[in-house]
N, C-alpha and C positions, 0 to 999 in steps of 0.2 A: 746569725745563728751562734749558739754557744760553740765555742770551739769544742791507723789505729794504727789510731796510728797502726800502721802495719806491724807485723811481728817479724819473725826471722825473715831475712831478705827484704824487709821493708823498713823496719825501725830497729829491731834488735837482731843482730847477727854478727858472726865473726867474719873478719876479712879473710877471703879465700882467694886462691889463684884465679885470675880472670875476672875478679870482682870489679864492679864499676865504683871506683873510689869517689868519682864525682857525685854519684847519687848519695853516698854516705855523707859527704861534706854538705850536700844540699839538705839532707835530713836534719843535720845538726843546725844549719843556718835557719831552717824553717821552724824548728823547735825554739831556737833563741828568739825569733820574731814573735812566736806565740807568747813567750814570757813577757816581753815588753808590750805586746798588744793588749793582753789581758790586764796587765798592770795599768795601762792607759785607760782601760774601761772605767777605772775608779774616778778619773778626772775629766773625761770628755762629757759632752751634754747628752749622750745617748743613755737610754734606760739600761740599767744593769742591776745585779743582785744587791749590791751596796754601792754607795757613792760618797765621795768626799763632799763636804758642805760647800766647797767652792769648786767650780769646774772651769775649764778653759776651752774656748773655741779653737785654739791653735791645734789641739789634739785631733780635731776633725780632719785636718788637711792631709796629714800623713796616714792616719788610721783608715780613712775611707778607701784609699788605694790598696793598702794592705788587706783590708777586709775582703776584697774581691779576688785575691790570688794566693793568700797564705795557705788556706785549706785545699784549694784546687791543686796547688803544687804538691802537697803531701799525698793527695789522691793519685796524681800522675806518677809520682815516685813509687807509691805503693802498688800501682798497677804494674809497673816495670818489675818491681821486686817480687810480686806474686807470680809473674811469668817465670822468673828465675827459680822461685821456690818449687814449682811443680816439676821442674827438670830433675830434681833430686828425689822425687817421691812418686808413688803410684797415686791415682786419684783418691782412693780410699784413705791412704796415709795422709794425703794433703788435707782431706776433709777433717780427719781426726786432729791433725795438727792445728788447723784453724779453730777448732772447737776449744782446744786446751789453751791456745795462745790468745784468743779473742773473747770467746764467750765466757769462760771462767773469770777473767779479769773484769769483764763487763758486769756480771752479776755481783761479784765482790765489790766493785766500785759503787754500784747503785745502793748497796746496803751499808757500806763503810766509808767510802771516800766522798761521795756526793752529799749525804745528809748534812754535814756541817755547813755547807754552802747555804742550804735552805734555812737552817737554824739561824745563821747570822743575818739572813735577809728578814726574818720575822722574830728576832730575838726578844722583842718587847712583849710578845704574846705568850711566853713560856716562863716557868719558874727556874728552868735550868735545862741543860742539854738532854738529860735523860727523860725529863718531862716531855720534851719535844720528840725524842727518838721513838717513843711509843707510837706516834702518829705515822711513822713510816710503814708500820705493819697494818695500817688501815688500807693500804694498797690503793690509795686515791692518787691518781696522777697529778703531778705539778702542772699548773700553778694552784689548783684548788686544793691539792693534797701535798704530801711530802715524798712521793715516790717519783724519781726522775733519773735520767742518765746525764743531764746537763752537758758538760763538755765531752762526755764519753759517748755522745751520739756518733762520733767518728768511728769508734770501735764497733758499734752495732752496725753501722753502714758498711764498714769494711768486711765484717763477718758475712753479711748478706751478699755483698758484691762478689766476694771470693767464691761463694757457693753458686750463685747465679751465673757467674762467668766461667765456671769449670768446663762446660762443653766447648766454649770458645778457646779456652786455654789448651785443651786437648787437641782441638783442631789446629791451632797455631803451631803446635809442636809436632804435627804430623806432616809427612811429605805431601799430602793432598792439599796443603795450604799454599804451596809454591805459587800457583797462578794468582790466588787472591793477594798474596803479599806483593807480587809484581805489579798488579793493578793498583794497589794502594800506594806503592812507591812511585809509580808514574804520576799519580795525582798529587801526592804530598811532597815530592822531592824538591819542587820549586818553592821559592818564598811565598808567592801568592797562594799556592795550593795549601801549604802547611799553615798559613795564617787564616785564610778565609774558609777552607773546607771544613775543618772541625768546628770553628766558631759559628759558621752558618748552621751546621747540624745542631749544635747546642741551642742556638737561637730558636730554631724550629721547635725543639722540644719545649722550650719555655713559652712560646706563643700558643702552643696547644694546651699546656698544663696550667699556666699561671692564672687564667681566668677562673679555673675551678679551685685553685689552691693559692690565693693571692697573698696570704699573710704567713710569715714565718711563725712557728709556734714552739713553745717549750714543752708541750705535752709529750707523752711517751710515743705517740704516733705523729711523726713529723710529716709535713706535706710532701706530696709526690713530685711537685715541681723541683724542690731543692734536692730530693733524693735522686732524681734523674739528672739534674745539673751536675752533681758531683760524680754520679756514675759515668758520665761521658768522659770526664778527666781520667778516671780509673781505667776505662776501656782503651782510651787513646794512649795511656802509658803502656799498657800491655802490647797494643798493636805496634806502636813506634819502636819499642825495645825489641820486639820479636823479629824485626827486619833490620839487620845490620847496615845495609846500604841506605835505608831511610834514616836511621839513627845518625849515620855519618853526615848525610846531607843537612840535617838540622844544625849540627855544629858548624858546618861549612858556610851556612847562610846566616850566621849569627849577627853580622853587621846589618844586613837587611832587616832582620827581625827586630833589632834594637831601634833602628830608625822608625819602623812602623809602629812600635809600641809607644815611643815618645810622641809620634804624630797623633796616635789615638788618645793619648792622655790630654791633649788640648781640648777637644770637644767634651771629654769626660769631665774635666774640671770646670769648663764653661757652664755646662748644664748643672753641675753640682753647686757652683757658686750662685747661680741664679736661684736655685732652690733655697739658698741661704739669704736671698734678697740682696745680693751684692752686685748683681749684673742684671740689666733689663733686657729681656728678649721679647720680640713681638709675637709670642705664642701663649696659648693658655697654659695654666699650670699642669693640667693633665697631659698635654702634648709634651711639655718639657720633661715631666717625670717619665713618660714612655721613652723619650729620646735618651734620657739618662740610663734607664734600665737596659736598653739595647746597646748603648755604648759600653756600659759596664760589662756586659757579656763578652764583647770583643776585647776589652782591656784585660779581663780575666785570662782568656786563652793566650792573647798576645804576650802578656807578661810571663805566664808560666813557660811557654815554649821558648821565650827569649832567655829566661833564667836557665832552663835546661841546656840550651845551646852554649851559653857562656860557661856554665859549669862543666860541660863536656870538654871544652877547650882548655880551661884553666885549672880545673880542680881534680882532674883524674890522676891523682898521685897519692901514694900511701903515706901514712904517718904512724910512728910507733904507738901513739895513743888512740888512733882512730877506732880500732876494734873495741877498746874499753869504753870509749865515749858512746859509740853506737849501741852497745849493750845496755847502757843506762838510759837511753833516750825514751824508751817506751815507759818504764816506771816514772821517769820525770814527767812525761806528759800526763800520766794518770794522776799524779800528785799536784801538779803546779797550780791549777786554778783554785783548788781548795786551800792551799797554802797562801795564795795571794789574798783570798777573801778573809782568811783568819788573821793574817798579819795586817792587811789593809784596814780591817775594821778598827783596830786599835791605833794604827798610825794616823788614820784620817781624823782622829779626835785630837791630835796634837796641833798646836798653834804654829805650824810650819808652813813654808811656801809649798806650792804644788810641786816644784822641781825637787825640793828636798824630800818630800813624801814619795814621789815617783821613784827616785833612785834608791831610797831606803827600802821600799817594798820590793823592788826588783832584786836588789842585792840580798836582802834577808831571805827572800823566796828561793833564790838560787842556792844560797848556802844551806838552807834548811832541807831542800829537796835532795841535794847532793849528799849531805850528811846522813839523812834518813836512808837513802839508797845504799850507801857504803856500810852503815852500821846495822841496819835492820833487814833490808831486802836482799842484798847481794850475798851475804854469808850463809843464808839459811834456805834450804830447799822449800819448806812450806810457803815462805813469803815469796820466793822466786816464782813458784807456780801461781800464786794469787796475783802476781803482777806480770804474768805472761812471759816469764823467762824460762829457759831450759834449766833442768836440774844441774847443780854445780858438780 
């Protein structure tokens, strides 16, 4: 999938007393991973909007693991952040805030930020950008047309998740949820429970839905299997964070979670390498693909909960720059993929090595996005609103 980010309390917010600094640091780390992951898409053998003329198989080996937990981690963090956000607002205030912080940037992004990505993908078909841009208003969904949310699917999903989950949020914050939280804690407070309980539930949703929605799509209506997959991480982020005793047990069991994640990566890569025809297994290709899909679901959850556990233990500390960094992460996310494609289109035409191009695109994207944020977005209320920030 192309890669809301959450908004205040999820991606953009000020550090306040009692705030989970570990979640702030993990947001920052997750967005940094997205920068390098999407730059890597220029050079790995997977299909993408634009590609370097030379690709490298080596990119597969680190990117395939990242693919299965980078966005689930952000959804989990956003679920926890959404639980925090409701605590400061009434349900109606919460819904209005989600509209302004998520829906407005989504619409703006679909008509301003995303179209250049589609243009560079089909640049040979048009006389110039404005010749292309007229096709956006034909309202034909991508890939047949030029209307898409591309990497901003995350913002749309988070907007829907936040509204759909509102009744659960209200329940989790009410005294009537005490018994429910206690039962959940009893199930998930042990390493086996927190590892296999949620991952088994996620697996069940995919067994039910994937036969009907087997392929990932770039169209405006994404398939329900992926929608539900990411929803599970969002909901578990809410549920885990709403229960302090459960949250503490996750951090306490971090070493068990790490060992389990490493162990799960062994079959994950065995099945993956076989699909690359590097390892012979006495099974049909369909069986191996199914085994890989199942293992990938467990790897997704195991990795996310392990990262959360270690972040809780080692990263829950403030920093003078942390609030400023977190404020800029949401605009950075909105911008980064378009900037990568814009810069990457020209850098990939240079007679350089893949490594030189990778680091050049990554560095120039970082500098460009940060500069645009500091000079154009952060100082002015109109642009702050369009990029999902509070008024200055």
